[in-house]
MIGU-75492 format. One record per atom (N, C-alpha, C): residue number from 1; residue in three letters; x, y, z. Coordinates in nm, 3 decimals. Layout:
% residues N
<site><kolfi>NUM</kolfi><vexdo>ALA</vexdo><xx>X</xx><yy>Y</yy><zz>Z</zz></site>
...
END
This chain:
% residues 55
<site><kolfi>1</kolfi><vexdo>MET</vexdo><xx>0.267</xx><yy>9.427</yy><zz>0.490</zz></site>
<site><kolfi>1</kolfi><vexdo>MET</vexdo><xx>0.345</xx><yy>9.436</yy><zz>0.612</zz></site>
<site><kolfi>1</kolfi><vexdo>MET</vexdo><xx>0.482</xx><yy>9.493</yy><zz>0.580</zz></site>
<site><kolfi>2</kolfi><vexdo>ILE</vexdo><xx>0.528</xx><yy>9.588</yy><zz>0.662</zz></site>
<site><kolfi>2</kolfi><vexdo>ILE</vexdo><xx>0.658</xx><yy>9.652</yy><zz>0.641</zz></site>
<site><kolfi>2</kolfi><vexdo>ILE</vexdo><xx>0.761</xx><yy>9.581</yy><zz>0.727</zz></site>
<site><kolfi>3</kolfi><vexdo>SER</vexdo><xx>0.873</xx><yy>9.544</yy><zz>0.664</zz></site>
<site><kolfi>3</kolfi><vexdo>SER</vexdo><xx>0.978</xx><yy>9.477</yy><zz>0.741</zz></site>
<site><kolfi>3</kolfi><vexdo>SER</vexdo><xx>1.047</xx><yy>9.579</yy><zz>0.831</zz></site>
<site><kolfi>4</kolfi><vexdo>SER</vexdo><xx>1.120</xx><yy>9.531</yy><zz>0.929</zz></site>
<site><kolfi>4</kolfi><vexdo>SER</vexdo><xx>1.187</xx><yy>9.621</yy><zz>1.022</zz></site>
<site><kolfi>4</kolfi><vexdo>SER</vexdo><xx>1.291</xx><yy>9.707</yy><zz>0.950</zz></site>
<site><kolfi>5</kolfi><vexdo>ARG</vexdo><xx>1.355</xx><yy>9.652</yy><zz>0.848</zz></site>
<site><kolfi>5</kolfi><vexdo>ARG</vexdo><xx>1.455</xx><yy>9.729</yy><zz>0.774</zz></site>
<site><kolfi>5</kolfi><vexdo>ARG</vexdo><xx>1.389</xx><yy>9.845</yy><zz>0.701</zz></site>
<site><kolfi>6</kolfi><vexdo>GLN</vexdo><xx>1.277</xx><yy>9.820</yy><zz>0.638</zz></site>
<site><kolfi>6</kolfi><vexdo>GLN</vexdo><xx>1.208</xx><yy>9.927</yy><zz>0.567</zz></site>
<site><kolfi>6</kolfi><vexdo>GLN</vexdo><xx>1.159</xx><yy>10.033</yy><zz>0.666</zz></site>
<site><kolfi>7</kolfi><vexdo>GLY</vexdo><xx>1.118</xx><yy>9.991</yy><zz>0.782</zz></site>
<site><kolfi>7</kolfi><vexdo>GLY</vexdo><xx>1.072</xx><yy>10.085</yy><zz>0.883</zz></site>
<site><kolfi>7</kolfi><vexdo>GLY</vexdo><xx>1.184</xx><yy>10.176</yy><zz>0.928</zz></site>
<site><kolfi>8</kolfi><vexdo>LYS</vexdo><xx>1.305</xx><yy>10.122</yy><zz>0.943</zz></site>
<site><kolfi>8</kolfi><vexdo>LYS</vexdo><xx>1.420</xx><yy>10.203</yy><zz>0.982</zz></site>
<site><kolfi>8</kolfi><vexdo>LYS</vexdo><xx>1.459</xx><yy>10.300</yy><zz>0.871</zz></site>
<site><kolfi>9</kolfi><vexdo>MET</vexdo><xx>1.453</xx><yy>10.254</yy><zz>0.749</zz></site>
<site><kolfi>9</kolfi><vexdo>MET</vexdo><xx>1.488</xx><yy>10.340</yy><zz>0.637</zz></site>
<site><kolfi>9</kolfi><vexdo>MET</vexdo><xx>1.392</xx><yy>10.458</yy><zz>0.627</zz></site>
<site><kolfi>10</kolfi><vexdo>ALA</vexdo><xx>1.268</xx><yy>10.436</yy><zz>0.661</zz></site>
<site><kolfi>10</kolfi><vexdo>ALA</vexdo><xx>1.168</xx><yy>10.542</yy><zz>0.651</zz></site>
<site><kolfi>10</kolfi><vexdo>ALA</vexdo><xx>1.194</xx><yy>10.652</yy><zz>0.754</zz></site>
<site><kolfi>11</kolfi><vexdo>THR</vexdo><xx>1.264</xx><yy>10.621</yy><zz>0.864</zz></site>
<site><kolfi>11</kolfi><vexdo>THR</vexdo><xx>1.287</xx><yy>10.719</yy><zz>0.968</zz></site>
<site><kolfi>11</kolfi><vexdo>THR</vexdo><xx>1.414</xx><yy>10.801</yy><zz>0.943</zz></site>
<site><kolfi>12</kolfi><vexdo>ILE</vexdo><xx>1.492</xx><yy>10.768</yy><zz>0.843</zz></site>
<site><kolfi>12</kolfi><vexdo>ILE</vexdo><xx>1.613</xx><yy>10.844</yy><zz>0.813</zz></site>
<site><kolfi>12</kolfi><vexdo>ILE</vexdo><xx>1.573</xx><yy>10.973</yy><zz>0.742</zz></site>
<site><kolfi>13</kolfi><vexdo>THR</vexdo><xx>1.625</xx><yy>11.084</yy><zz>0.792</zz></site>
<site><kolfi>13</kolfi><vexdo>THR</vexdo><xx>1.590</xx><yy>11.213</yy><zz>0.733</zz></site>
<site><kolfi>13</kolfi><vexdo>THR</vexdo><xx>1.669</xx><yy>11.237</yy><zz>0.604</zz></site>
<site><kolfi>14</kolfi><vexdo>ARG</vexdo><xx>1.624</xx><yy>11.332</yy><zz>0.530</zz></site>
<site><kolfi>14</kolfi><vexdo>ARG</vexdo><xx>1.691</xx><yy>11.367</yy><zz>0.404</zz></site>
<site><kolfi>14</kolfi><vexdo>ARG</vexdo><xx>1.835</xx><yy>11.412</yy><zz>0.430</zz></site>
<site><kolfi>15</kolfi><vexdo>LYS</vexdo><xx>1.854</xx><yy>11.490</yy><zz>0.536</zz></site>
<site><kolfi>15</kolfi><vexdo>LYS</vexdo><xx>1.987</xx><yy>11.539</yy><zz>0.571</zz></site>
<site><kolfi>15</kolfi><vexdo>LYS</vexdo><xx>2.081</xx><yy>11.422</yy><zz>0.604</zz></site>
<site><kolfi>16</kolfi><vexdo>GLU</vexdo><xx>2.031</xx><yy>11.323</yy><zz>0.676</zz></site>
<site><kolfi>16</kolfi><vexdo>GLU</vexdo><xx>2.111</xx><yy>11.205</yy><zz>0.710</zz></site>
<site><kolfi>16</kolfi><vexdo>GLU</vexdo><xx>2.147</xx><yy>11.127</yy><zz>0.584</zz></site>
<site><kolfi>17</kolfi><vexdo>MET</vexdo><xx>2.053</xx><yy>11.116</yy><zz>0.491</zz></site>
<site><kolfi>17</kolfi><vexdo>MET</vexdo><xx>2.079</xx><yy>11.046</yy><zz>0.365</zz></site>
<site><kolfi>17</kolfi><vexdo>MET</vexdo><xx>2.188</xx><yy>11.117</yy><zz>0.286</zz></site>
<site><kolfi>18</kolfi><vexdo>GLU</vexdo><xx>2.183</xx><yy>11.250</yy><zz>0.281</zz></site>
<site><kolfi>18</kolfi><vexdo>GLU</vexdo><xx>2.284</xx><yy>11.327</yy><zz>0.209</zz></site>
<site><kolfi>18</kolfi><vexdo>GLU</vexdo><xx>2.420</xx><yy>11.309</yy><zz>0.275</zz></site>
<site><kolfi>19</kolfi><vexdo>PHE</vexdo><xx>2.424</xx><yy>11.307</yy><zz>0.408</zz></site>
<site><kolfi>19</kolfi><vexdo>PHE</vexdo><xx>2.550</xx><yy>11.286</yy><zz>0.479</zz></site>
<site><kolfi>19</kolfi><vexdo>PHE</vexdo><xx>2.607</xx><yy>11.148</yy><zz>0.450</zz></site>
<site><kolfi>20</kolfi><vexdo>MET</vexdo><xx>2.522</xx><yy>11.046</yy><zz>0.452</zz></site>
<site><kolfi>20</kolfi><vexdo>MET</vexdo><xx>2.568</xx><yy>10.909</yy><zz>0.425</zz></site>
<site><kolfi>20</kolfi><vexdo>MET</vexdo><xx>2.620</xx><yy>10.898</yy><zz>0.281</zz></site>
<site><kolfi>21</kolfi><vexdo>GLU</vexdo><xx>2.552</xx><yy>10.961</yy><zz>0.188</zz></site>
<site><kolfi>21</kolfi><vexdo>GLU</vexdo><xx>2.594</xx><yy>10.960</yy><zz>0.048</zz></site>
<site><kolfi>21</kolfi><vexdo>GLU</vexdo><xx>2.730</xx><yy>11.027</yy><zz>0.032</zz></site>
<site><kolfi>22</kolfi><vexdo>LYS</vexdo><xx>2.749</xx><yy>11.142</yy><zz>0.097</zz></site>
<site><kolfi>22</kolfi><vexdo>LYS</vexdo><xx>2.876</xx><yy>11.214</yy><zz>0.089</zz></site>
<site><kolfi>22</kolfi><vexdo>LYS</vexdo><xx>2.987</xx><yy>11.130</yy><zz>0.151</zz></site>
<site><kolfi>23</kolfi><vexdo>LYS</vexdo><xx>2.960</xx><yy>11.069</yy><zz>0.265</zz></site>
<site><kolfi>23</kolfi><vexdo>LYS</vexdo><xx>3.059</xx><yy>10.987</yy><zz>0.333</zz></site>
<site><kolfi>23</kolfi><vexdo>LYS</vexdo><xx>3.100</xx><yy>10.868</yy><zz>0.247</zz></site>
<site><kolfi>24</kolfi><vexdo>ARG</vexdo><xx>3.003</xx><yy>10.805</yy><zz>0.181</zz></site>
<site><kolfi>24</kolfi><vexdo>ARG</vexdo><xx>3.031</xx><yy>10.692</yy><zz>0.095</zz></site>
<site><kolfi>24</kolfi><vexdo>ARG</vexdo><xx>3.116</xx><yy>10.735</yy><zz>-0.024</zz></site>
<site><kolfi>25</kolfi><vexdo>ASN</vexdo><xx>3.083</xx><yy>10.850</yy><zz>-0.083</zz></site>
<site><kolfi>25</kolfi><vexdo>ASN</vexdo><xx>3.159</xx><yy>10.901</yy><zz>-0.196</zz></site>
<site><kolfi>25</kolfi><vexdo>ASN</vexdo><xx>3.301</xx><yy>10.937</yy><zz>-0.156</zz></site>
<site><kolfi>26</kolfi><vexdo>ASP</vexdo><xx>3.319</xx><yy>10.994</yy><zz>-0.037</zz></site>
<site><kolfi>26</kolfi><vexdo>ASP</vexdo><xx>3.453</xx><yy>11.029</yy><zz>0.011</zz></site>
<site><kolfi>26</kolfi><vexdo>ASP</vexdo><xx>3.539</xx><yy>10.905</yy><zz>0.027</zz></site>
<site><kolfi>27</kolfi><vexdo>LYS</vexdo><xx>3.481</xx><yy>10.796</yy><zz>0.077</zz></site>
<site><kolfi>27</kolfi><vexdo>LYS</vexdo><xx>3.556</xx><yy>10.673</yy><zz>0.095</zz></site>
<site><kolfi>27</kolfi><vexdo>LYS</vexdo><xx>3.599</xx><yy>10.615</yy><zz>-0.040</zz></site>
<site><kolfi>28</kolfi><vexdo>GLN</vexdo><xx>3.513</xx><yy>10.624</yy><zz>-0.138</zz></site>
<site><kolfi>28</kolfi><vexdo>GLN</vexdo><xx>3.543</xx><yy>10.569</yy><zz>-0.269</zz></site>
<site><kolfi>28</kolfi><vexdo>GLN</vexdo><xx>3.656</xx><yy>10.647</yy><zz>-0.336</zz></site>
<site><kolfi>29</kolfi><vexdo>LYS</vexdo><xx>3.665</xx><yy>10.775</yy><zz>-0.314</zz></site>
<site><kolfi>29</kolfi><vexdo>LYS</vexdo><xx>3.766</xx><yy>10.856</yy><zz>-0.378</zz></site>
<site><kolfi>29</kolfi><vexdo>LYS</vexdo><xx>3.906</xx><yy>10.827</yy><zz>-0.324</zz></site>
<site><kolfi>30</kolfi><vexdo>SER</vexdo><xx>3.916</xx><yy>10.783</yy><zz>-0.200</zz></site>
<site><kolfi>30</kolfi><vexdo>SER</vexdo><xx>4.046</xx><yy>10.768</yy><zz>-0.137</zz></site>
<site><kolfi>30</kolfi><vexdo>SER</vexdo><xx>4.115</xx><yy>10.636</yy><zz>-0.167</zz></site>
<site><kolfi>31</kolfi><vexdo>HIS</vexdo><xx>4.050</xx><yy>10.543</yy><zz>-0.233</zz></site>
<site><kolfi>31</kolfi><vexdo>HIS</vexdo><xx>4.109</xx><yy>10.414</yy><zz>-0.259</zz></site>
<site><kolfi>31</kolfi><vexdo>HIS</vexdo><xx>4.174</xx><yy>10.410</yy><zz>-0.397</zz></site>
<site><kolfi>32</kolfi><vexdo>LEU</vexdo><xx>4.290</xx><yy>10.345</yy><zz>-0.403</zz></site>
<site><kolfi>32</kolfi><vexdo>LEU</vexdo><xx>4.359</xx><yy>10.325</yy><zz>-0.529</zz></site>
<site><kolfi>32</kolfi><vexdo>LEU</vexdo><xx>4.350</xx><yy>10.179</yy><zz>-0.568</zz></site>
<site><kolfi>33</kolfi><vexdo>THR</vexdo><xx>4.353</xx><yy>10.155</yy><zz>-0.695</zz></site>
<site><kolfi>33</kolfi><vexdo>THR</vexdo><xx>4.361</xx><yy>10.016</yy><zz>-0.740</zz></site>
<site><kolfi>33</kolfi><vexdo>THR</vexdo><xx>4.504</xx><yy>9.969</yy><zz>-0.718</zz></site>
<site><kolfi>34</kolfi><vexdo>SER</vexdo><xx>4.525</xx><yy>9.841</yy><zz>-0.719</zz></site>
<site><kolfi>34</kolfi><vexdo>SER</vexdo><xx>4.660</xx><yy>9.789</yy><zz>-0.697</zz></site>
<site><kolfi>34</kolfi><vexdo>SER</vexdo><xx>4.754</xx><yy>9.835</yy><zz>-0.808</zz></site>
<site><kolfi>35</kolfi><vexdo>ALA</vexdo><xx>4.704</xx><yy>9.847</yy><zz>-0.930</zz></site>
<site><kolfi>35</kolfi><vexdo>ALA</vexdo><xx>4.787</xx><yy>9.895</yy><zz>-1.041</zz></site>
<site><kolfi>35</kolfi><vexdo>ALA</vexdo><xx>4.829</xx><yy>10.039</yy><zz>-1.018</zz></site>
<site><kolfi>36</kolfi><vexdo>GLN</vexdo><xx>4.739</xx><yy>10.121</yy><zz>-0.966</zz></site>
<site><kolfi>36</kolfi><vexdo>GLN</vexdo><xx>4.773</xx><yy>10.260</yy><zz>-0.936</zz></site>
<site><kolfi>36</kolfi><vexdo>GLN</vexdo><xx>4.876</xx><yy>10.268</yy><zz>-0.825</zz></site>
<site><kolfi>37</kolfi><vexdo>GLU</vexdo><xx>4.861</xx><yy>10.183</yy><zz>-0.724</zz></site>
<site><kolfi>37</kolfi><vexdo>GLU</vexdo><xx>4.956</xx><yy>10.182</yy><zz>-0.613</zz></site>
<site><kolfi>37</kolfi><vexdo>GLU</vexdo><xx>5.096</xx><yy>10.151</yy><zz>-0.664</zz></site>
<site><kolfi>38</kolfi><vexdo>VAL</vexdo><xx>5.108</xx><yy>10.051</yy><zz>-0.751</zz></site>
<site><kolfi>38</kolfi><vexdo>VAL</vexdo><xx>5.238</xx><yy>10.012</yy><zz>-0.806</zz></site>
<site><kolfi>38</kolfi><vexdo>VAL</vexdo><xx>5.297</xx><yy>10.127</yy><zz>-0.887</zz></site>
<site><kolfi>39</kolfi><vexdo>THR</vexdo><xx>5.216</xx><yy>10.189</yy><zz>-0.969</zz></site>
<site><kolfi>39</kolfi><vexdo>THR</vexdo><xx>5.263</xx><yy>10.300</yy><zz>-1.052</zz></site>
<site><kolfi>39</kolfi><vexdo>THR</vexdo><xx>5.312</xx><yy>10.415</yy><zz>-0.965</zz></site>
<site><kolfi>40</kolfi><vexdo>TYR</vexdo><xx>5.232</xx><yy>10.454</yy><zz>-0.864</zz></site>
<site><kolfi>40</kolfi><vexdo>TYR</vexdo><xx>5.274</xx><yy>10.564</yy><zz>-0.777</zz></site>
<site><kolfi>40</kolfi><vexdo>TYR</vexdo><xx>5.400</xx><yy>10.528</yy><zz>-0.700</zz></site>
<site><kolfi>41</kolfi><vexdo>LYS</vexdo><xx>5.411</xx><yy>10.406</yy><zz>-0.654</zz></site>
<site><kolfi>41</kolfi><vexdo>LYS</vexdo><xx>5.530</xx><yy>10.364</yy><zz>-0.579</zz></site>
<site><kolfi>41</kolfi><vexdo>LYS</vexdo><xx>5.654</xx><yy>10.378</yy><zz>-0.666</zz></site>
<site><kolfi>42</kolfi><vexdo>ARG</vexdo><xx>5.644</xx><yy>10.333</yy><zz>-0.790</zz></site>
<site><kolfi>42</kolfi><vexdo>ARG</vexdo><xx>5.758</xx><yy>10.343</yy><zz>-0.882</zz></site>
<site><kolfi>42</kolfi><vexdo>ARG</vexdo><xx>5.794</xx><yy>10.488</yy><zz>-0.912</zz></site>
<site><kolfi>43</kolfi><vexdo>GLU</vexdo><xx>5.692</xx><yy>10.570</yy><zz>-0.936</zz></site>
<site><kolfi>43</kolfi><vexdo>GLU</vexdo><xx>5.717</xx><yy>10.711</yy><zz>-0.967</zz></site>
<site><kolfi>43</kolfi><vexdo>GLU</vexdo><xx>5.781</xx><yy>10.784</yy><zz>-0.850</zz></site>
<site><kolfi>44</kolfi><vexdo>PHE</vexdo><xx>5.733</xx><yy>10.760</yy><zz>-0.729</zz></site>
<site><kolfi>44</kolfi><vexdo>PHE</vexdo><xx>5.791</xx><yy>10.826</yy><zz>-0.613</zz></site>
<site><kolfi>44</kolfi><vexdo>PHE</vexdo><xx>5.933</xx><yy>10.777</yy><zz>-0.588</zz></site>
<site><kolfi>45</kolfi><vexdo>LYS</vexdo><xx>5.958</xx><yy>10.650</yy><zz>-0.613</zz></site>
<site><kolfi>45</kolfi><vexdo>LYS</vexdo><xx>6.092</xx><yy>10.596</yy><zz>-0.595</zz></site>
<site><kolfi>45</kolfi><vexdo>LYS</vexdo><xx>6.189</xx><yy>10.664</yy><zz>-0.693</zz></site>
<site><kolfi>46</kolfi><vexdo>LYS</vexdo><xx>6.146</xx><yy>10.681</yy><zz>-0.819</zz></site>
<site><kolfi>46</kolfi><vexdo>LYS</vexdo><xx>6.228</xx><yy>10.750</yy><zz>-0.919</zz></site>
<site><kolfi>46</kolfi><vexdo>LYS</vexdo><xx>6.254</xx><yy>10.894</yy><zz>-0.876</zz></site>
<site><kolfi>47</kolfi><vexdo>ALA</vexdo><xx>6.152</xx><yy>10.961</yy><zz>-0.829</zz></site>
<site><kolfi>47</kolfi><vexdo>ALA</vexdo><xx>6.166</xx><yy>11.100</yy><zz>-0.786</zz></site>
<site><kolfi>47</kolfi><vexdo>ALA</vexdo><xx>6.261</xx><yy>11.112</yy><zz>-0.668</zz></site>
<site><kolfi>48</kolfi><vexdo>ASP</vexdo><xx>6.250</xx><yy>11.020</yy><zz>-0.573</zz></site>
<site><kolfi>48</kolfi><vexdo>ASP</vexdo><xx>6.341</xx><yy>11.020</yy><zz>-0.458</zz></site>
<site><kolfi>48</kolfi><vexdo>ASP</vexdo><xx>6.486</xx><yy>10.999</yy><zz>-0.503</zz></site>
<site><kolfi>49</kolfi><vexdo>ARG</vexdo><xx>6.507</xx><yy>10.905</yy><zz>-0.595</zz></site>
<site><kolfi>49</kolfi><vexdo>ARG</vexdo><xx>6.642</xx><yy>10.882</yy><zz>-0.646</zz></site>
<site><kolfi>49</kolfi><vexdo>ARG</vexdo><xx>6.696</xx><yy>11.006</yy><zz>-0.716</zz></site>
<site><kolfi>50</kolfi><vexdo>ALA</vexdo><xx>6.613</xx><yy>11.070</yy><zz>-0.797</zz></site>
<site><kolfi>50</kolfi><vexdo>ALA</vexdo><xx>6.655</xx><yy>11.190</yy><zz>-0.870</zz></site>
<site><kolfi>50</kolfi><vexdo>ALA</vexdo><xx>6.691</xx><yy>11.304</yy><zz>-0.774</zz></site>
<site><kolfi>51</kolfi><vexdo>ALA</vexdo><xx>6.619</xx><yy>11.311</yy><zz>-0.662</zz></site>
<site><kolfi>51</kolfi><vexdo>ALA</vexdo><xx>6.645</xx><yy>11.415</yy><zz>-0.563</zz></site>
<site><kolfi>51</kolfi><vexdo>ALA</vexdo><xx>6.759</xx><yy>11.380</yy><zz>-0.470</zz></site>
<site><kolfi>52</kolfi><vexdo>GLY</vexdo><xx>6.808</xx><yy>11.255</yy><zz>-0.477</zz></site>
<site><kolfi>52</kolfi><vexdo>GLY</vexdo><xx>6.919</xx><yy>11.214</yy><zz>-0.394</zz></site>
<site><kolfi>52</kolfi><vexdo>GLY</vexdo><xx>6.883</xx><yy>11.166</yy><zz>-0.255</zz></site>
<site><kolfi>53</kolfi><vexdo>PHE</vexdo><xx>6.756</xx><yy>11.134</yy><zz>-0.233</zz></site>
<site><kolfi>53</kolfi><vexdo>PHE</vexdo><xx>6.714</xx><yy>11.088</yy><zz>-0.101</zz></site>
<site><kolfi>53</kolfi><vexdo>PHE</vexdo><xx>6.744</xx><yy>10.940</yy><zz>-0.078</zz></site>
<site><kolfi>54</kolfi><vexdo>THR</vexdo><xx>6.740</xx><yy>10.860</yy><zz>-0.182</zz></site>
<site><kolfi>54</kolfi><vexdo>THR</vexdo><xx>6.768</xx><yy>10.717</yy><zz>-0.168</zz></site>
<site><kolfi>54</kolfi><vexdo>THR</vexdo><xx>6.867</xx><yy>10.676</yy><zz>-0.275</zz></site>
<site><kolfi>55</kolfi><vexdo>LYS</vexdo><xx>6.924</xx><yy>10.559</yy><zz>-0.255</zz></site>
<site><kolfi>55</kolfi><vexdo>LYS</vexdo><xx>7.020</xx><yy>10.509</yy><zz>-0.354</zz></site>
<site><kolfi>55</kolfi><vexdo>LYS</vexdo><xx>6.959</xx><yy>10.400</yy><zz>-0.436</zz></site>
END
């Protein structure tokens, strides 16, 4: 017996699967770890100070 979830998966076309895969990969690329966020924040703050935008 096929569960309803398996039945739905079987109806997804190859093109839809490729689109979902691409969309998932795009979301993963845009997230930073908290350590990266802190590093970027510090670097941008230094750059702004050097350029004279902030004190």
